[in-house]
ROPABA-473157 format. One record per residue (C-alpha): residue in three letters; residue number from 1; x, y, z. Coordinates in nm, 3 decimals, padded with zeros to 5 digits, m for minus. Example, Ala and Ser with C-alpha at 12.3 -4.5 7.8 and 13.67 -1.06 7.14 Angstrom:
BEGIN
   residuo   num         X         Y         Z
       ALA     1    01.230   m00.450    00.780
       SER     2    01.367   m00.106    00.714
//
This chain:
BEGIN
   residuo   num         X         Y         Z
       UNK     1   m01.874   m01.938    05.287
       UNK     2   m01.804   m01.780    05.624
       UNK     3   m01.524   m01.932    05.830
       UNK     4   m01.520   m01.934    06.209
       UNK     5   m01.155   m02.021    06.276
       UNK     6   m01.015   m02.340    06.418
       UNK     7   m01.027   m02.430    06.788
       UNK     8   m01.046   m02.711    07.044
       UNK     9   m01.327   m02.783    07.288
       UNK    10   m01.298   m03.021    07.581
       UNK    11   m01.620   m03.171    07.714
       UNK    12   m01.657   m03.460    07.957
       UNK    13   m01.295   m03.576    07.914
       UNK    14   m01.314   m03.569    07.532
       UNK    15   m01.132   m03.315    07.312
       UNK    16   m01.321   m03.203    07.002
       UNK    17   m01.137   m03.032    06.716
       UNK    18   m01.363   m02.778    06.546
       UNK    19   m01.236   m02.687    06.200
       UNK    20   m01.291   m02.358    06.015
       UNK    21   m01.561   m02.516    05.795
       UNK    22   m01.750   m02.633    06.111
       UNK    23   m01.648   m02.999    06.082
       UNK    24   m01.588   m03.157    06.422
       UNK    25   m01.332   m03.432    06.479
       UNK    26   m01.176   m03.628    06.763
       UNK    27   m00.816   m03.747    06.776
       UNK    28   m00.736   m04.106    06.877
       UNK    29   m00.486   m03.966    07.129
       UNK    30   m00.594   m03.819    07.461
       UNK    31   m00.463   m03.483    07.339
       UNK    32   m00.483   m03.260    07.031
       UNK    33   m00.369   m02.924    06.900
       UNK    34   m00.459   m02.694    06.614
       UNK    35   m00.322   m02.410    06.411
       UNK    36    00.018   m02.335    06.260
       UNK    37    00.206   m02.470    06.564
       UNK    38    00.014   m02.800    06.559
       UNK    39    00.314   m03.025    06.492
       UNK    40    00.531   m02.864    06.760
       UNK    41    00.253   m02.870    07.017
       UNK    42    00.172   m03.235    06.943
       UNK    43    00.537   m03.326    07.000
       UNK    44    00.535   m03.149    07.333
       UNK    45    00.202   m03.303    07.434
       UNK    46    00.330   m03.652    07.352
       UNK    47    00.611   m03.614    07.606
       UNK    48    00.430   m03.436    07.892
       UNK    49    00.193   m03.673    08.066
       UNK    50    00.293   m03.638    08.432
       UNK    51    00.207   m03.272    08.490
       UNK    52   m00.121   m03.091    08.549
       UNK    53   m00.337   m03.018    08.246
       UNK    54   m00.266   m02.645    08.269
       UNK    55    00.113   m02.701    08.283
       UNK    56    00.097   m02.937    07.984
       UNK    57   m00.104   m02.689    07.777
       UNK    58    00.128   m02.398    07.860
       UNK    59    00.439   m02.602    07.778
       UNK    60    00.292   m02.706    07.441
       UNK    61    00.215   m02.340    07.361
       UNK    62    00.566   m02.231    07.465
       UNK    63    00.728   m02.499    07.246
       UNK    64    00.508   m02.403    06.948
       UNK    65    00.596   m02.037    07.003
       UNK    66    00.968   m02.117    07.016
       UNK    67    00.975   m02.312    06.689
       UNK    68    00.699   m02.153    06.480
       UNK    69    00.731   m01.796    06.357
       UNK    70    00.351   m01.765    06.347
       UNK    71    00.276   m01.861    06.710
       UNK    72    00.295   m01.571    06.955
       UNK    73    00.151   m01.463    07.286
       UNK    74   m00.090   m01.376    07.428
       UNK    75   m00.235   m01.724    07.470
       UNK    76   m00.589   m01.765    07.592
       UNK    77   m00.694   m02.079    07.777
       UNK    78   m01.050   m02.077    07.901
       UNK    79   m01.177   m02.323    08.162
       UNK    80   m01.548   m02.319    08.229
       UNK    81   m01.705   m02.462    08.541
       UNK    82   m01.939   m02.751    08.463
       UNK    83   m02.262   m02.712    08.657
       UNK    84   m02.400   m03.055    08.567
       UNK    85   m02.703   m02.908    08.391
       UNK    86   m02.805   m02.896    08.029
       UNK    87   m02.737   m03.141    07.750
       UNK    88   m02.583   m03.472    07.853
//
């Protein structure tokens, strides 16, 4: 079976966790993380709720990089502009 990797997708204020076997899940929290630095990033996300979304994401990645030997730059965060068209 082909695997696609693991990643997060945010859509209309909901974060979807797409797993390598194509299962899709949602966390009960308003935040989520994935990969080998998941635990470190979740700890950072749990304590950073007063900053902008971009600052929170970067801090979580920096913390995961600091404590996990498998998390390294470059990090890629993609924000797409929602045009209000398509599937609702």
